[in-house]
C-alpha positions as CSV (number, residue, x, y, z in Angstrom):
1,M,32.7,38.4,1.3
2,P,32.6,35.8,3.5
3,T,30.3,32.9,3.5
4,T,28.4,32.2,6.8
5,F,27.1,29.0,7.9
6,P,24.4,28.2,10.5
7,I,25.7,27.5,13.9
8,E,24.9,23.8,14.8
9,L,23.7,22.9,18.5
10,H,25.3,20.0,20.1
11,P,24.5,18.6,23.4
12,H,28.4,18.1,24.3
13,R,30.0,21.4,22.6
14,P,29.5,24.7,23.7
15,A,27.2,27.4,21.8
16,G,28.9,29.1,19.0
17,Q,31.4,26.8,18.4
18,R,31.5,24.7,15.0
19,A,32.6,21.0,14.8
20,A,35.1,20.5,11.6
21,P,34.0,17.7,9.5
22,A,38.1,16.3,10.0
23,A,37.7,16.6,13.7
24,C,34.6,14.5,13.8
25,G,36.5,11.4,11.9
26,A,33.3,10.8,10.1
27,V,34.1,10.9,6.1
28,L,30.3,11.0,4.8
29,T,29.8,9.1,1.8
30,T,26.5,11.0,0.4
31,S,24.9,13.9,1.8
32,P,21.6,13.3,4.4
33,A,19.4,15.1,1.8
34,A,20.4,12.2,-0.7
35,R,19.8,9.2,2.2
36,S,16.6,10.5,2.4
37,G,15.7,11.2,-0.8
38,A,16.8,7.3,-1.2
39,I,14.6,6.6,1.8
40,R,11.3,8.5,0.2
41,L,12.0,6.9,-3.4
42,W,11.8,3.0,-1.6
43,R,9.0,4.7,0.4
44,V,6.6,5.7,-2.5
45,L,7.8,2.5,-4.2
46,V,6.4,0.0,-1.5
47,V,3.3,2.8,-0.5
48,H,2.1,3.4,-4.0
49,G,3.6,0.7,-5.8
50,I,2.0,-2.6,-4.2
51,P,-1.2,-1.4,-4.4
52,L,-0.6,-0.5,-8.1
53,L,0.8,-4.2,-9.1
54,V,-2.4,-5.4,-7.3
55,A,-4.8,-3.6,-9.0
56,I,-3.2,-4.0,-12.4
57,A,-3.3,-8.1,-11.5
58,A,-6.6,-7.8,-10.4
59,A,-8.1,-6.2,-13.6
60,L,-6.2,-8.6,-15.7
61,F,-7.0,-11.6,-13.9
62,L,-10.7,-10.4,-14.3
63,L,-11.4,-12.1,-17.6
64,L,-9.8,-15.4,-16.3
65,W,-12.1,-15.3,-13.9
66,I,-15.3,-14.5,-15.8
67,M,-14.6,-17.1,-18.5
68,G,-14.6,-20.1,-15.6
69,A,-17.8,-19.2,-14.7
70,S,-19.2,-22.2,-16.8
71,A,-17.3,-24.6,-15.2
72,L,-19.1,-24.0,-12.1
73,Q,-22.6,-25.8,-10.7
74,G,-23.7,-25.5,-7.3
75,E,-24.4,-23.6,-4.3
76,G,-20.8,-23.5,-2.4
77,P,-18.9,-22.4,-5.9
78,K,-21.3,-20.1,-6.9
79,L,-20.7,-18.1,-3.7
80,G,-16.9,-18.0,-3.9
81,Y,-17.0,-17.4,-7.9
82,T,-19.6,-14.8,-6.8
83,V,-17.4,-13.4,-4.4
84,G,-14.4,-13.2,-6.3
85,L,-15.8,-11.7,-9.0
86,A,-17.1,-9.0,-6.9
87,A,-13.4,-8.4,-5.7
88,L,-11.5,-8.8,-8.7
89,F,-14.2,-5.6,-9.9
90,L,-14.1,-3.5,-6.5
91,Y,-10.6,-3.4,-6.0
92,P,-9.2,-2.0,-9.2
93,A,-12.1,0.3,-9.4
94,S,-12.0,1.7,-5.8
95,Y,-7.8,1.9,-6.4
96,Q,-8.5,4.1,-9.6
97,V,-11.2,6.6,-7.3
98,L,-8.9,6.6,-3.9
99,I,-5.5,7.0,-5.9
100,I,-6.9,10.2,-8.0
101,A,-8.2,11.5,-4.5
102,W,-4.9,11.3,-3.2
103,A,-3.3,12.9,-6.3
104,I,-5.8,15.7,-5.7
105,C,-5.2,16.1,-1.8
106,R,-1.3,15.7,-2.6
107,W,-1.6,18.7,-5.5
108,R,-4.3,21.0,-3.3
109,K,-1.9,20.3,-0.2
110,W,-4.5,19.3,1.9
111,S,-4.1,17.1,5.0
112,L,-6.2,13.9,3.6
113,A,-3.6,12.5,1.3
114,G,-2.5,10.3,4.4
115,L,-6.1,8.9,5.2
116,F,-6.6,7.8,1.2
117,V,-3.4,6.0,1.0
118,Q,-4.5,4.2,4.2
119,L,-7.9,3.7,2.6
120,I,-6.1,2.2,-0.2
121,W,-4.3,-0.3,1.7
122,C,-7.2,-0.9,3.4
123,C,-8.8,-1.6,0.5
124,L,-5.8,-4.1,-0.4
125,M,-6.4,-5.7,2.6
126,L,-10.0,-6.2,2.4
127,F,-9.3,-7.7,-1.3
128,A,-6.8,-9.8,-0.1
129,G,-9.3,-11.5,2.5
130,A,-12.5,-11.6,-0.2
131,M,-9.8,-13.3,-2.6
132,A,-8.8,-15.9,0.3
133,Y,-12.1,-17.1,1.0
134,A,-13.4,-17.1,-2.9
135,I,-10.4,-19.4,-3.3
136,V,-11.5,-21.1,-0.1
137,Q,-14.5,-21.7,-1.3
138,L,-13.5,-23.0,-4.6
139,Q,-11.2,-25.5,-3.7
140,P,-12.6,-28.7,-4.6
141,Y,-12.8,-27.6,-7.8
142,L,-9.2,-25.9,-8.4
143,Q,-7.7,-29.2,-7.7
144,V,-6.1,-30.9,-11.4
């Protein structure tokens, strides 16, 4: 039984005429599916990997931040310390909640999954801003 392939429509080719791969002169080293799989893998690594690495680093840095509390005195550094402490605590916690909500949406095939990815990145940007503010407030005390 002969195998039939779907007819490809091309703007410069009459309908019903197929292009032979050798006639095109192009040799593909990878299939389009493999290329899209590699692109998808990189996208997943960037979209989910960066916030995950930052959340892990923030959780690990939280203990060091807490131990540095006894060295700070005065109103300026206390505000920077408090903002940094809140950011280091809240970002990993919010990341955990949002990534679980994202996974549930993906599992149930709900359309809200993209919203949760955007919220994860929004939390990451807020965390970066809060930590930048805290470090600027603590700058005179961080110099050796």
